[in-house]
C-alpha positions in Angstrom: -61.6 -141.8 46.7 -63.8 -143.6 49.1 -61.4 -143.1 51.9 -60.8 -139.4 51.3 -62.1 -137.0 53.9 -64.2 -134.0 53.1 -62.3 -131.0 54.8 -63.5 -127.4 54.9 -60.0 -126.1 54.3 -58.6 -127.7 51.3 -55.5 -127.1 49.3 -57.1 -124.9 46.8 -58.6 -122.8 49.4 -55.3 -122.3 51.1 -53.7 -121.4 47.8 -56.3 -118.8 47.3 -56.0 -117.4 50.7 -52.2 -117.3 50.4 -52.5 -115.5 47.2 -54.8 -113.0 48.6 -52.7 -112.5 51.7 -49.7 -112.1 49.5 -51.5 -109.5 47.4 -52.6 -107.6 50.4 -49.0 -107.7 51.8 -47.6 -106.6 48.5 -50.1 -103.8 48.3 -49.3 -102.8 51.8 -45.6 -102.9 51.1 -46.1 -100.8 48.0 -48.1 -98.2 49.8 -45.6 -98.0 52.6 -42.8 -97.6 50.2 -44.4 -94.8 48.4 -45.0 -92.9 51.6 -41.5 -93.4 52.8 -39.9 -92.2 49.5 -42.1 -89.1 49.0 -40.9 -87.2 52.0 -37.2 -87.4 51.3 -37.7 -86.3 47.7 -39.7 -83.2 48.8 -37.0 -82.2 51.4 -34.2 -82.6 48.8 -36.1 -80.5 46.3 -36.6 -77.9 48.9 -33.0 -77.8 49.8 -32.1 -77.6 46.1 -34.6 -74.8 45.6 -33.2 -73.0 48.6 -29.7 -73.4 47.3 -30.8 -72.2 43.9 -32.5 -69.2 45.5 -29.3 -68.5 47.4 -27.3 -68.7 44.1 -29.9 -66.5 42.5 -29.6 -64.0 45.3 -25.8 -64.1 45.1 -25.9 -63.7 41.4 -28.3 -60.8 41.8 -26.0 -59.2 44.3 -23.1 -59.7 42.0 -25.2 -58.2 39.1 -26.1 -55.2 41.3 -22.4 -54.8 42.2 -21.4 -55.1 38.6 -24.1 -52.5 37.6 -22.9 -50.2 40.4 -19.3 -50.7 39.2 -20.5 -50.1 35.6 -22.1 -46.8 36.7 -19.0 -45.9 38.6 -16.9 -46.7 35.5 -19.3 -44.6 33.3 -19.0 -41.8 35.8 -15.2 -42.1 35.8 -15.2 -42.1 32.0 -17.4 -39.0 31.9 -15.1 -37.3 34.4 -12.1 -38.4 32.4 -13.7 -37.0 29.2 -14.5 -33.8 31.0 -11.0 -33.6 32.4 -9.6 -34.3 28.9 -11.7 -31.6 27.4 -10.6 -29.2 30.1 -7.0 -30.1 29.5 -7.5 -29.7 25.7 -9.0 -26.3 26.3 -6.2 -25.4 28.7 -3.7 -26.6 26.2 -5.4 -24.6 23.4 -5.4 -21.5 25.6 -1.8 -22.0 26.4 -1.0 -22.4 22.7 -3.0 -19.2 22.0 -1.2 -17.4 24.8 2.1 -18.7 23.5 1.2 -17.5 20.0 0.0 -14.2 21.4 3.2 -13.9 23.4 5.2 -14.7 20.2 3.1 -12.2 18.2 3.5 -9.7 21.0 7.2 -10.2 20.9 7.2 -9.8 17.1 5.1 -6.7 17.4 7.4 -5.3 20.0 10.4 -5.9 17.7 8.4 -4.3 14.8 7.5 -1.3 17.0 11.2 -1.0 18.0 12.2 -1.2 14.3 9.6 1.4 13.4 10.8 3.6 16.3 14.4 3.3 15.0 13.3 4.1 11.5 11.2 7.0 12.8 14.2 8.3 14.7 16.3 8.0 11.6 13.7 9.9 9.6 13.4 12.5 12.2 17.2 12.9 12.1 16.9 13.2 8.3 14.0 15.6 8.6 15.2 17.9 11.4 18.9 17.3 11.8 21.5 19.5 10.2 24.1 16.8 9.7 26.7 15.4 7.2 25.0 13.7 4.3 26.6 11.4 1.8 25.9 11.4 -1.9 27.7 9.3 -4.5 28.8 11.5 -7.4 32.2 11.3 -9.0 33.4 9.5 -6.0 32.4 8.8 -2.4 32.0 12.4 -1.1 30.4 14.0 1.9 28.8 17.4 2.2 27.7 19.6 5.1 24.6 21.2 3.5 22.7 22.7 6.5 19.4 22.2 4.5 16.3 21.3 6.4 15.2 18.5 4.1 12.1 17.4 5.9 8.5 18.5 6.0 5.0 17.1 5.5 4.5 19.2 2.3 7.6 20.2 0.3 7.4 22.5 -2.7 10.4 22.6 -5.1 10.5 25.6 -7.5 13.0 25.2 -10.3 14.1 28.1 -12.4 13.5 27.2 -16.0 14.6 30.5 -17.6 17.1 30.7 -20.5 19.9 31.7 -18.0 19.9 28.1 -16.7 21.6 27.0 -19.9 25.0 28.4 -19.0 27.1 30.4 -16.6 27.7 33.4 -18.8 25.5 35.6 -20.9 27.5 34.8 -24.1 27.1 31.1 -23.6 23.4 31.5 -22.8 22.9 33.2 -26.1 24.9 30.5 -27.9 22.9 27.7 -26.2 19.6 29.4 -26.9 20.3 29.3 -30.6 21.2 25.5 -30.5 18.8 22.7 -31.1 16.5 21.5 -28.2 18.5 18.3 -27.5 21.7 20.3 -27.3 20.0 22.7 -24.9 18.8 19.8 -22.7 22.4 18.5 -22.5 23.7 21.8 -21.1 26.0 21.2 -18.2 24.3 23.8 -15.9 20.8 22.4 -16.6 22.0 18.8 -16.0 23.5 20.0 -12.8 20.1 21.4 -11.8 18.3 18.2 -12.6 20.8 16.2 -10.5 20.1 18.6 -7.6 16.4 18.0 -7.9 16.9 14.2 -7.9 19.1 14.6 -4.8 16.5 16.6 -3.0 13.7 14.1 -3.8 16.0 11.3 -2.6 16.3 13.0 0.8 12.6 13.4 1.4 11.0 11.3 4.3 8.7 8.6 2.9 5.9 10.1 4.9 6.1 13.5 3.2 4.4 14.8 0.1 5.9 17.0 -2.5 5.3 19.0 -5.7 7.6 20.3 -8.4 7.0 23.5 -10.3 9.2 24.9 -13.0 9.0 28.7 -13.7 10.3 31.3 -16.0 7.9 34.2 -16.7 5.1 31.9 -15.7 5.0 28.9 -13.3 3.4 25.5 -13.8 3.6 22.0 -12.4 6.0 19.6 -14.2 3.3 16.9 -14.1 0.3 18.0 -16.1 -3.1 18.2 -14.4 -1.4 18.0 -10.9 -1.3 21.7 -10.2 -2.3 22.4 -6.6 -2.1 18.8 -5.6 0.5 17.1 -3.3 2.2 14.0 -4.6 3.1 11.1 -2.3 6.9 10.8 -1.7 6.6 7.1 -1.1 5.2 6.6 -4.6 8.3 5.9 -6.6 6.4 5.8 -9.9 5.0 9.3 -9.3 8.4 10.6 -8.4 10.0 9.1 -11.5 7.2 10.6 -13.6 8.0 14.0 -12.1 11.7 13.7 -12.8 11.2 12.5 -16.3 8.8 15.4 -17.0 11.3 17.9 -15.7 14.0 16.3 -17.9 11.9 17.0 -21.0 11.6 20.7 -20.2 13.8 23.1 -22.1 14.8 26.3 -20.3 13.7 29.5 -22.1 12.5 33.1 -21.5 13.1 35.4 -18.5 12.6 35.0 -14.8 9.6 36.1 -12.7 10.1 35.3 -9.0 6.8 36.9 -8.1 4.9 34.5 -10.4 6.9 31.6 -8.9 5.9 32.5 -5.4 2.3 33.0 -6.4 2.2 29.2 -6.9 1.8 28.8 -3.2 -1.7 30.2 -3.4 -2.7 27.2 -5.6 -2.5 24.8 -2.6 -5.3 24.4 -0.1 -2.7 23.0 2.4 0.2 25.4 2.2 3.8 23.9 2.0 5.8 23.8 5.2 9.1 23.8 3.4 10.2 25.3 0.1 13.2 24.8 -2.1 14.1 27.4 -4.7 16.6 26.4 -7.4 17.7 29.5 -9.3 20.8 31.4 -10.6 20.1 35.0 -9.8 17.7 37.8 -9.2 14.5 38.0 -11.4 14.6 39.7 -14.8 11.0 40.9 -14.6 8.1 41.3 -12.1 4.7 39.8 -12.2 3.9 41.6 -15.5 5.9 41.2 -18.7 8.3 44.1 -19.7 8.8 45.6 -23.1 12.5 46.5 -23.0 15.1 43.8 -23.5 17.7 45.1 -21.1 17.2 45.7 -17.4 19.4 47.3 -14.8 20.7 45.7 -11.6 18.7 48.1 -9.5 15.5 47.0 -11.3 16.2 43.4 -10.7 16.8 44.1 -7.0 13.5 45.9 -6.8 11.7 43.0 -8.4 13.2 40.7 -5.9 12.1 42.9 -3.0 8.6 43.1 -4.4 8.4 39.3 -4.8 9.9 38.5 -1.3 7.5 41.0 0.3 4.6 38.8 -0.8 6.3 35.6 0.4 4.7 34.0 3.6 7.5 34.2 6.1 6.2 31.2 8.1 7.4 28.9 5.2 11.2 28.3 5.3 12.8 29.4 2.0 15.8 27.2 1.2 17.7 28.6 -1.8 20.2 26.7 -3.9 21.9 29.4 -6.0 23.7 28.3 -9.2 26.5 30.5 -10.6 25.7 33.3 -13.1 28.0 36.2 -14.1 26.9 39.8 -13.8 24.7 39.3 -10.7 26.8 39.9 -7.6 24.0 41.0 -5.3 22.0 37.8 -5.7 23.8 35.8 -3.0 23.3 38.6 -0.4 19.6 39.0 -1.1 18.8 35.2 -1.0 20.9 34.8 2.1 18.9 37.5 3.9 15.7 35.9 2.7 16.8 32.6 4.2 17.5 34.3 7.6 14.1 36.0 7.6 12.2 32.8 6.9 14.4 30.5 9.0 15.5 28.7 5.9 18.9 28.0 4.4 21.1 29.3 1.6 23.8 27.5 -0.3 25.9 28.2 -3.4 27.1 24.6 -4.3 30.3 23.6 -5.9 30.2 22.3 -9.4 30.6 18.7 -8.4 27.7 18.8 -6.0 25.7 16.8 -5.5 
């Protein structure tokens, strides 16, 4: 201890100085390190940010392109829907046109059928041709009757002479019961003739049936002065059945029969008279029971003088003895009115 020197720089001082220097060095190193590391980190972040921005821009561009493509797709879809609707409308129109064409073709066929039927009806109405009627066999007759017309009047003689062909048989039949009188061959022949006439009428025509003796009346009650529809089968059957229930009786007034025409507002354009001879009285009743042939001829002349000549008079004359002038008078009346006259055979129609 005595020999130790007293030095200004001792070991402890050096230690302290070394520690301080080391601390300063360390601090310096730390500060240098922080400065050197901060700059590279900022540059890297900037690069990453720039890359991210580029990615964002690229994604934005892609999004814009996708949106544009989506708009294009929507537009294409809209156009496709419009085109589809147009096609649907066109298809519907084509189908309608096709249906219209089919309907038009059907209408044309129908018109052609109607024209053919009309031609046939016109032939029936206006043609004088061979007509077929099934009676006791398959027979054909050349009648010459004009069976058409819009308004056809049928006058049926319902006098007692329509019960038989001879005066003696008429008297015998007149004294029989009513059912026996209705079964008379001559009256049944007359009924068949009326049915045949009705069967030949065009469906478009109208008709009326009057039965007459000393007076004249419509066979269907409450139908006087009215035209009946030929296409109405029920009305036609009613008229036929009503005529079948009528029993011939009394005399014949042709003047009263022709006066029936005045009952119609629309006059007939064709008339059929079914009778068996000249009238047995005029428009007024007679007191005597027997009349001469000259008187019957005069009553016919008086009646035909009042007949409208513009209406064809078609007479179907059934046989009756003791009246030879009847055919000549009715034939002349047919010529004067442009009608027809026939005296049918017993198996007609």
